[in-house]
C-alpha positions in Angstrom: -9.1 -0.4 15.1 -8.4 3.3 16.0 -5.3 3.4 13.9 -5.6 4.8 10.4 -5.6 1.9 7.8 -5.2 3.8 4.5 -2.0 5.6 3.6 -1.1 7.5 0.5 -1.3 4.3 -1.6 -3.9 2.0 0.0 -3.2 -0.3 2.9 0.3 -1.6 3.3 2.6 -3.3 5.8 4.5 -6.4 6.7 2.7 -9.7 5.8 1.0 -11.5 8.7 1.4 -8.3 10.8 -1.3 -5.7 11.4 -2.8 -4.5 9.1 -1.6 -7.1 6.5 -3.3 -10.0 8.1 -5.9 -12.4 6.7 -8.4 -11.2 9.2 -8.0 -7.6 8.2 -8.1 -8.5 4.5 -11.4 -10.3 5.1 -12.8 -7.3 6.9 -11.5 -4.9 4.2 -13.2 -7.0 1.5 -16.5 -7.1 3.4 -16.4 -3.4 4.1 -15.6 -2.6 0.4 -18.4 -4.9 -0.7 -20.9 -3.2 1.6 -19.7 0.2 0.4 -20.3 -0.6 -3.2 -23.6 -2.4 -2.7 -25.2 0.1 -0.5 -27.3 1.9 -3.2 -28.7 -1.4 -4.5 -28.1 -0.6 -8.1 -24.5 -1.6 -8.7 -23.4 -4.6 -10.7 -21.8 -6.4 -7.8 -18.6 -7.3 -9.6 -14.9 -6.9 -8.5 -11.7 -7.8 -10.2 -8.6 -8.7 -8.1 -5.0 -8.7 -9.4 -1.8 -9.3 -7.5 2.0 -9.4 -7.9 4.2 -12.5 -7.2 4.6 -12.3 -3.4 3.9 -15.5 -1.5 1.5 -13.7 0.9 -0.6 -12.7 -2.1 -2.4 -16.0 -2.0 -3.4 -15.5 1.6 -4.7 -12.0 1.1 -6.4 -12.9 -2.2 -8.4 -15.7 -0.5 -9.3 -13.5 2.5 -10.4 -10.6 0.3 -12.5 -13.0 -1.8 -14.2 -14.4 1.3 -15.0 -10.9 2.6 -16.3 -9.7 -0.8 -18.5 -12.7 -1.6 -19.9 -12.7 2.0 -21.5 -9.3 1.0 -22.8 -10.5 -2.3 -20.0 -9.3 -4.6 -18.9 -11.6 -7.5 -15.1 -11.8 -7.7 -13.0 -12.2 -10.8 -9.5 -13.3 -10.0 -6.9 -12.1 -12.6 -3.7 -13.6 -11.0 -0.4 -11.8 -11.4 -0.9 -8.7 -13.5 0.6 -5.2 -13.5 -1.3 -2.6 -11.4 -2.3 -0.6 -14.5 -4.0 -3.7 -15.8 -6.3 -3.8 -12.7 -7.3 -0.2 -13.4 -7.9 -0.9 -17.1 -9.8 -4.1 -16.5 -12.0 -2.7 -13.7 -13.3 -0.2 -16.3 -13.2 -2.5 -19.3 -15.1 -5.3 -17.5 -17.7 -2.9 -16.0 -16.7 -3.8 -12.4 -17.7 -1.8 -9.4 -14.4 -2.2 -7.8 -10.8 -3.2 -8.6 -8.2 -4.4 -6.1 -4.5 -4.8 -6.5 -2.5 -6.9 -3.9 1.0 -5.5 -4.0 3.6 -3.6 -2.0 5.1 -2.2 -5.2 8.9 -1.8 -4.9 9.0 -3.0 -1.2 10.7 -6.3 -0.3 8.8 -9.6 -0.5 8.0 -9.6 3.3 5.7 -6.6 2.7 2.3 -6.5 1.0 -0.5 -4.1 0.3 -4.1 -3.7 -0.9 -5.0 -0.9 -3.2 -8.6 -0.1 -4.4 -9.8 1.3 -7.7 -13.2 2.7 -8.4 -15.4 1.8 -11.5 -13.6 4.5 -13.5 -10.3 2.6 -13.1 -8.8 5.2 -10.9 -7.7 5.1 -7.3 -10.5 5.6 -4.8 -11.0 9.1 -3.3 -9.8 9.9 0.2 -13.5 10.2 1.1 -14.4 6.7 -0.1 -11.4 5.2 1.7 -12.4 6.9 4.9 -16.0 5.5 4.6 -14.6 2.0 4.0 -12.3 2.4 7.0 -15.3 3.3 9.1 -17.2 0.3 7.9 -14.2 -1.9 8.8 -14.4 -0.7 12.4 -18.1 -1.6 12.6 -20.4 -4.6 12.4 -20.2 -6.3 9.0 -23.4 -8.2 8.6 -23.2 -10.9 5.8 -25.9 -11.3 3.2 -28.4 -14.2 3.2 -27.1 -17.5 1.9 -28.9 -17.2 -1.4 -27.2 -13.8 -2.1 -23.6 -14.9 -1.5 -21.3 -14.0 -4.4 -19.4 -16.2 -6.7 -15.6 -16.3 -7.4 -13.8 -17.5 -10.6 -10.5 -17.2 -12.3 -10.2 -15.1 -15.4 -7.8 -16.7 -17.8 -7.7 -13.9 -20.4 -7.2 -10.9 -18.2 -3.5 -10.5 -18.9 -4.1 -11.0 -22.6 -6.8 -8.3 -22.7 -4.4 -5.9 -21.0 -1.6 -6.8 -23.4 -3.7 -6.0 -26.4 -4.7 -2.7 -24.9 -1.1 -1.8 -24.1 -0.1 -2.4 -27.7 -2.8 0.0 -28.9 -1.1 2.8 -27.1 1.9 2.3 -29.3 1.8 4.3 -32.6 0.1 2.1 -35.2 2.7 2.8 -38.0 5.8 2.1 -35.8 7.6 -1.1 -35.0 10.4 -2.0 -32.7 12.2 -4.3 -35.3 15.9 -4.2 -34.9 15.8 -2.7 -31.4 17.5 -4.8 -28.7 15.9 -4.1 -25.3 17.0 -5.4 -21.8 13.7 -5.7 -19.8 14.0 -6.1 -16.0 10.6 -7.2 -14.6 11.8 -7.3 -10.9 10.5 -10.9 -10.6 7.1 -9.1 -10.2 3.7 -8.7 -11.7 4.8 -8.0 -15.3 7.2 -10.9 -15.6 5.0 -12.4 -18.4 3.1 -9.5 -19.9 5.9 -7.0 -20.4 8.3 -9.2 -22.4 5.5 -10.5 -24.5 4.2 -7.0 -25.4 7.7 -5.8 -26.5 8.4 -8.9 -28.4 5.1 -8.8 -30.3 5.9 -5.2 -31.2 9.1 -6.4 -32.9 11.8 -5.9 -30.3 14.6 -8.3 -29.5 14.0 -8.8 -25.8 16.6 -9.7 -23.2 14.6 -10.5 -20.0 15.7 -10.1 -16.5 13.8 -10.8 -13.3 11.3 -13.1 -14.9 11.6 -16.1 -12.5 9.5 -15.2 -9.5 9.5 -17.7 -6.6 7.3 -15.8 -4.1 10.4 -14.4 -2.3 12.6 -12.7 -4.8 10.5 -9.8 -6.0 12.6 -6.6 -6.1 15.6 -8.6 -4.8 18.6 -7.2 -6.5 16.6 -6.4 -9.6 13.9 -3.9 -10.8 13.7 -0.2 -10.6 15.1 0.0 -7.1 18.3 -1.9 -8.4 18.8 -0.5 -11.9 22.4 -1.5 -11.9 21.4 -5.1 -12.9 19.7 -3.7 -16.0 22.6 -1.3 -16.8 25.1 -4.2 -16.6 23.0 -6.3 -18.9 22.7 -3.4 -21.4 26.5 -3.2 -21.6 27.0 -6.9 -21.7 24.5 -7.5 -24.5 25.2 -4.3 -26.5 21.5 -3.4 -26.2 20.0 -0.1 -27.4 17.9 0.4 -24.3 17.2 -0.9 -20.8 13.8 -0.8 -19.1 13.6 -1.6 -15.4 10.2 -2.0 -13.7 9.2 -2.3 -10.1 7.2 -5.2 -8.4 3.8 -4.1 -9.7 5.0 -2.5 -12.9 3.7 1.0 -12.3 7.1 2.5 -12.1 9.9 2.5 -14.7 13.6 3.4 -14.8 15.2 3.8 -18.2 18.9 3.0 -19.1 20.6 4.3 -22.2 22.8 2.3 -24.6 25.9 3.1 -22.6 24.4 1.7 -19.4 23.7 5.1 -17.9 20.6 5.4 -15.8 18.4 8.2 -16.9 17.0 10.6 -14.3 13.3 10.7 -14.1 13.2 14.4 -14.5 15.1 14.0 -17.8 12.4 11.6 -19.1 9.6 13.9 -18.1 11.4 16.9 -19.7 11.8 14.9 -23.0 8.1 13.8 -23.0 6.8 17.3 -22.1 8.9 19.0 -24.7 7.9 16.6 -27.5 4.2 16.5 -26.5 4.2 20.3 -26.4 5.6 20.5 -29.9 2.9 18.0 -31.1 0.1 19.8 -29.3 -0.5 16.8 -27.0 0.4 18.4 -23.7 -2.9 18.9 -22.0 -3.1 22.4 -20.5 0.4 23.1 -21.7 1.7 22.0 -18.3 3.7 19.2 -16.7 2.7 18.0 -13.2 5.6 16.8 -11.0 6.1 16.0 -7.4 8.2 17.8 -4.8 10.9 15.2 -5.5 11.7 16.8 -8.9 14.8 18.9 -9.3 14.7 22.7 -9.9 16.6 22.0 -13.0 13.4 20.5 -14.6 11.5 23.8 -14.0 14.4 25.8 -15.4 14.6 23.6 -18.5 10.8 23.8 -19.2 10.9 27.6 -18.6 13.6 27.8 -21.2 11.6 25.8 -23.6 8.7 28.1 -23.1 10.9 31.1 -23.9 11.5 29.6 -27.3 15.3 30.1 -27.4 14.7 32.6 -30.2 16.0 35.7 -28.5 12.6 37.0 -27.9 12.1 39.3 -24.9 9.4 38.7 -22.3 6.8 41.5 -21.8 7.5 41.4 -18.1 10.6 41.7 -16.1 9.6 38.7 -14.1 9.4 36.4 -17.2 12.6 37.8 -18.6 14.3 37.0 -15.3 12.9 33.5 -15.4 14.2 33.0 -18.9 17.7 34.3 -17.9 17.9 31.9 -15.0 16.7 29.1 -17.3 19.3 30.0 -19.9 22.1 29.8 -17.5 20.9 26.4 -16.3 20.3 25.1 -19.8 24.0 25.5 -20.8 24.9 23.1 -18.0 22.1 20.6 -18.4 21.2 20.5 -22.1 23.4 17.6 -23.0 22.2 15.5 -20.1 18.6 16.1 -20.9 18.8 15.8 -24.7 
């Protein structure tokens, strides 16, 4: 138990191998239940979602046993996207949300990710406390206080309706042909239904999960499948998701895979023009290309020939302008 359980995105590993064993899932469930019940005022409710991996059944049952042993009531959502778990944790006033998934990893892997009552990932401090509890004695509650577990049939539908509200009310996707690759993962039902209900002509890929084929030659880690389908069907757009549908790769009408920096640049530029860019800033990871910074700097300069008040800013604009000439067509 001396090894660190939590990584940058929950607990993850090969199924039936430490730490992704039924025993560890049970202890994680019990530890999380104790953590969220310790002040005696919580609602004692947790929602659990998963992707389509075969090992998800094992981990779901083990987590449920651990949670109910501490008095938590468990609501089982079945296969839903990771963002659905965050949304439903908050919407259903749960203390805790859990997603069982290893995201874009192969089917042999799995993971457990925790969400707080606000629908966001737990803090590092909370994860550290749960990990400490896992290593200690996990005393169960009295028999009369054991929690209940039940399946929630409308969880996916609730999330789908919410997802549609994020689309502009006056817009429709009528006449738009979209290839949608769901990676045989968590969004294999929700994503095609949402786009179809918004009016799109949906060509689905990766919507026949069998417990073993998640991310196997499809999805965001294999965007060529989506690109080939876009060209074959003459589609206007391709959308490729990963196993738990919290990652997306976009393919244009020619079958060209768009770089993620290009997508962020487009969104940041348009949101800035619309006054929707909070703080006037775009947050990116260290994986982003320097060209993204140059492009955004150029946008900030306005391209109107204006001079900066400082030599430093003028120099940044000059560097951006030289990069813009090379990259503008790719980004726009």
